[in-house]
C-alpha positions as CSV (number, residue, x, y, z in Angstrom):
1,M,59.4,-86.8,44.7
2,A,59.0,-90.2,43.0
3,G,58.1,-92.8,45.6
4,G,58.5,-90.6,48.6
5,S,60.2,-87.5,50.0
6,L,63.9,-86.7,50.5
7,E,64.9,-85.2,53.8
8,V,66.3,-81.8,53.0
9,R,68.4,-79.6,55.4
10,V,68.3,-75.9,54.8
11,G,70.5,-73.4,56.5
12,G,71.2,-69.7,56.4
13,D,69.5,-67.0,54.4
14,T,72.4,-65.1,52.7
15,G,72.7,-66.1,49.0
16,P,73.4,-67.3,46.5
17,T,72.3,-70.6,48.0
18,L,74.9,-73.4,47.9
19,V,73.2,-76.7,47.0
20,F,75.3,-79.7,47.9
21,A,75.3,-83.2,46.3
22,H,77.4,-85.9,48.0
23,Y,79.6,-88.7,46.7
24,W,78.8,-92.4,46.4
25,G,78.9,-93.5,50.0
26,G,78.2,-90.1,51.5
27,S,75.3,-88.2,52.9
28,A,74.3,-84.7,53.8
29,D,76.7,-85.0,56.7
30,T,79.6,-85.3,54.2
31,W,79.4,-81.5,54.1
32,N,79.4,-80.8,57.9
33,G,83.0,-79.6,58.0
34,V,82.6,-77.4,54.9
35,I,79.5,-75.7,56.2
36,G,81.2,-75.2,59.5
37,H,83.9,-73.1,57.7
38,L,81.4,-71.0,55.8
39,P,80.4,-67.5,56.9
40,P,77.5,-67.4,59.3
41,G,74.2,-67.0,57.5
42,Q,75.4,-68.5,54.2
43,A,72.4,-70.1,52.6
44,T,72.8,-73.9,52.1
45,V,70.7,-76.9,51.0
46,R,71.8,-80.5,51.4
47,F,70.2,-83.9,51.5
48,D,70.8,-87.6,51.4
49,Q,70.5,-88.8,47.8
50,R,68.0,-91.5,46.8
51,G,69.0,-94.8,48.2
52,W,71.4,-93.4,50.9
53,G,71.1,-92.6,54.5
54,T,67.7,-91.2,55.4
55,S,66.7,-91.6,51.8
56,R,67.6,-95.3,51.8
57,A,64.0,-96.5,51.6
58,L,63.1,-94.5,48.6
59,P,62.6,-96.8,45.6
60,G,64.8,-96.8,42.5
61,P,65.8,-96.3,39.9
62,Y,69.1,-94.9,41.3
63,H,70.8,-94.0,38.0
64,L,72.3,-90.6,37.3
65,D,69.2,-89.2,35.5
66,Q,67.1,-90.0,38.6
67,L,69.7,-88.3,40.9
68,A,69.6,-85.3,38.6
69,D,65.8,-85.2,38.6
70,D,65.8,-85.4,42.4
71,L,68.4,-82.6,42.6
72,V,66.2,-80.4,40.4
73,R,63.1,-81.1,42.5
74,V,65.0,-80.2,45.7
75,I,66.1,-76.9,44.1
76,E,62.5,-76.1,42.9
77,A,61.1,-76.9,46.4
78,R,63.7,-75.3,48.6
79,V,65.6,-72.6,46.7
80,S,64.4,-69.1,45.8
81,G,66.7,-66.9,43.9
82,P,70.2,-67.6,42.5
83,F,72.0,-70.8,43.5
84,V,75.3,-72.6,43.0
85,L,75.5,-76.4,42.6
86,V,78.3,-78.0,44.6
87,G,78.9,-81.7,43.7
88,H,81.4,-84.1,45.0
89,S,82.5,-87.2,42.9
90,M,79.2,-88.9,42.0
91,G,77.3,-85.8,43.1
92,G,79.6,-83.9,40.7
93,K,78.5,-85.9,37.8
94,A,74.8,-85.6,38.7
95,S,75.4,-81.8,39.1
96,Q,76.9,-81.6,35.6
97,L,73.7,-83.1,34.2
98,V,71.6,-80.6,36.1
99,A,73.8,-77.7,35.0
100,A,73.4,-78.8,31.4
101,R,69.6,-78.4,31.7
102,R,70.3,-74.7,32.5
103,P,67.7,-74.4,35.3
104,V,66.4,-71.0,36.2
105,G,68.5,-69.4,38.9
106,L,71.7,-71.4,38.4
107,A,74.6,-69.0,38.9
108,G,77.5,-71.4,38.9
109,L,78.9,-74.9,39.4
110,V,81.6,-76.1,41.8
111,L,82.9,-79.6,41.2
112,V,84.8,-81.2,44.1
113,A,87.0,-84.1,43.1
114,P,84.4,-84.8,40.5
115,A,83.7,-87.9,38.4
116,P,84.5,-86.6,34.9
117,P,82.0,-86.6,32.1
118,Q,84.2,-88.7,30.0
119,P,85.1,-92.0,31.7
120,P,88.8,-92.7,31.7
121,A,90.3,-95.9,30.3
122,M,90.9,-97.2,33.8
123,V,87.2,-97.7,34.3
124,T,87.1,-101.2,33.0
125,E,84.6,-103.9,33.7
126,E,87.1,-105.5,36.1
127,Y,87.6,-102.2,37.9
128,R,83.9,-101.6,38.2
129,Q,83.2,-105.1,39.5
130,G,85.9,-104.6,42.2
131,L,84.6,-101.2,43.1
132,S,81.1,-102.5,43.6
133,H,82.3,-104.5,46.6
134,A,84.0,-101.5,48.4
135,Y,81.1,-101.1,50.8
136,D,80.1,-104.7,51.4
137,S,81.1,-104.7,55.1
138,A,82.7,-102.7,57.8
139,E,86.0,-104.3,56.9
140,T,85.8,-103.3,53.2
141,V,84.7,-99.8,54.1
142,A,87.7,-99.4,56.4
143,H,90.0,-100.6,53.7
144,A,88.5,-98.2,51.2
145,L,88.9,-95.3,53.6
146,D,92.5,-96.1,54.5
147,H,93.8,-97.1,51.1
148,V,91.6,-95.5,48.4
149,L,89.4,-92.6,49.6
150,T,91.7,-90.6,51.8
151,A,95.3,-89.4,51.8
152,T,95.3,-88.0,55.3
153,P,93.8,-89.4,58.6
154,L,90.3,-88.2,59.3
155,P,89.2,-86.9,62.7
156,E,87.6,-89.7,64.6
157,T,84.1,-88.3,64.4
158,V,84.4,-87.6,60.7
159,R,85.7,-91.1,60.0
160,A,82.8,-92.6,62.0
161,T,80.3,-90.6,59.9
162,A,82.0,-91.8,56.7
163,E,81.9,-95.4,57.9
164,R,78.2,-95.1,58.8
165,D,77.3,-93.5,55.6
166,S,79.1,-96.1,53.4
167,L,77.1,-98.9,54.9
168,A,73.7,-97.0,55.0
169,A,72.7,-97.7,51.4
170,D,70.0,-99.7,49.6
171,A,71.7,-102.6,47.9
172,E,70.7,-101.6,44.4
173,A,71.8,-98.0,45.0
174,R,75.2,-99.2,46.2
175,Q,75.6,-101.1,43.0
176,E,74.3,-98.6,40.5
177,W,77.1,-96.1,40.6
178,P,80.1,-98.5,40.3
179,L,78.5,-100.8,37.8
180,H,76.9,-98.2,35.6
181,G,77.0,-94.5,36.5
182,I,80.8,-94.2,36.7
183,A,81.1,-95.6,33.2
184,R,78.5,-93.4,31.6
185,D,79.7,-90.8,29.1
186,I,77.9,-87.5,29.6
187,T,80.2,-85.3,27.5
188,D,77.3,-84.1,25.3
189,A,75.6,-82.7,28.5
190,A,78.8,-81.2,29.9
191,R,79.4,-79.2,26.7
192,R,76.0,-77.5,27.3
193,I,77.1,-76.0,30.6
194,Q,77.3,-72.2,30.3
195,V,77.6,-70.9,33.8
196,P,80.9,-70.3,35.5
197,V,82.5,-73.5,36.7
198,T,85.4,-74.1,39.2
199,V,86.9,-77.5,39.8
200,L,88.8,-78.7,42.8
201,A,91.1,-81.6,42.4
202,A,92.9,-83.3,45.2
203,E,96.7,-83.7,44.8
204,N,96.8,-87.3,46.2
205,D,93.4,-88.4,44.9
206,A,93.6,-92.1,44.0
207,V,90.0,-92.1,42.5
208,E,90.0,-89.0,40.4
209,P,93.6,-87.8,40.3
210,P,94.2,-84.3,38.9
211,H,95.5,-85.5,35.5
212,I,92.2,-87.4,35.0
213,V,90.2,-84.3,35.8
214,R,92.4,-82.3,33.5
215,E,92.2,-84.8,30.6
216,H,88.6,-86.0,30.9
217,L,86.7,-83.0,32.2
218,L,88.4,-79.7,31.1
219,P,88.2,-80.5,27.4
220,H,84.4,-80.7,27.7
221,I,83.9,-77.7,30.0
222,P,86.8,-75.5,28.6
223,H,85.7,-72.4,30.5
224,A,86.2,-74.2,33.9
225,T,89.0,-73.3,36.1
226,L,91.0,-76.0,37.9
227,T,92.6,-75.7,41.4
228,T,94.6,-78.5,43.0
229,V,94.3,-78.9,46.8
230,P,97.6,-80.1,48.2
231,D,98.1,-83.2,50.3
232,A,94.4,-84.3,50.3
233,G,92.7,-87.4,48.8
234,H,89.3,-88.1,47.3
235,L,87.3,-87.2,50.3
236,L,88.1,-83.5,50.0
237,P,85.1,-82.2,51.9
238,A,86.1,-84.4,54.9
239,E,89.9,-84.0,54.6
240,A,90.2,-80.4,53.7
241,P,86.9,-78.7,54.6
242,G,88.5,-75.3,55.1
243,A,90.1,-75.4,51.7
244,V,86.8,-76.3,50.1
245,A,84.9,-73.6,52.0
246,K,87.5,-71.0,51.0
247,A,87.1,-72.0,47.3
248,L,83.4,-71.7,47.6
249,G,83.7,-68.2,49.2
250,D,86.1,-67.1,46.5
251,F,83.8,-68.4,43.8
252,L,80.7,-66.7,45.3
253,T,82.7,-63.4,45.4
254,A,83.8,-63.8,41.8
255,I,80.3,-64.5,40.3
256,Q,78.8,-61.6,42.2
257,R,81.2,-59.0,40.9
């Protein structure tokens, strides 16, 4: 791994392996609730992306191509046999880049409240500059969680994890996504995705609402299926972990038929 090693958590031994990539502001712990709802023994791999959490000290660059390279290296080092990429928001965009490379063993792609390959018109320079300050302090993180990222109250321990993760970033990594990654057009890559794809949108998502996903992702991955999770906001893995886990189970069943 360029400049050091990512700390990877591996669980279970029943495949295909679910390989998780977290959102901007998240960590491997973003997926705790989802994994807790999966069947015992389900094979999983998750890690803190470069510049975040336990990977905070890893040097840049922190752009999408580097995140995709890291994800590929984690898969090569920790996964044997078929696997499914599960990407949330920023992690969903990085996962699209990886899926477009058609790595050996890739059996499917699950995008959870994903950043679409085609940036919507709302992602203006002004919007990106404002977003870049969302995690400046404990106060701005609390505001983001209460007014942007969630639509339902998080359990106390889950919220504490989200608050911790949002502040546990390298300064450059924290800026890279809102200033650059969110605005990058990767539609050419998305059109190269051939594996089965399912997309979960959150009904009350203020960041990537269902209509944005429908208009800016589905045209470029036309074989993808879209499901809207009721009531939840952008932090779907934290707000509705049971619904995400059920969707993963249904997807695994479908691709193994």
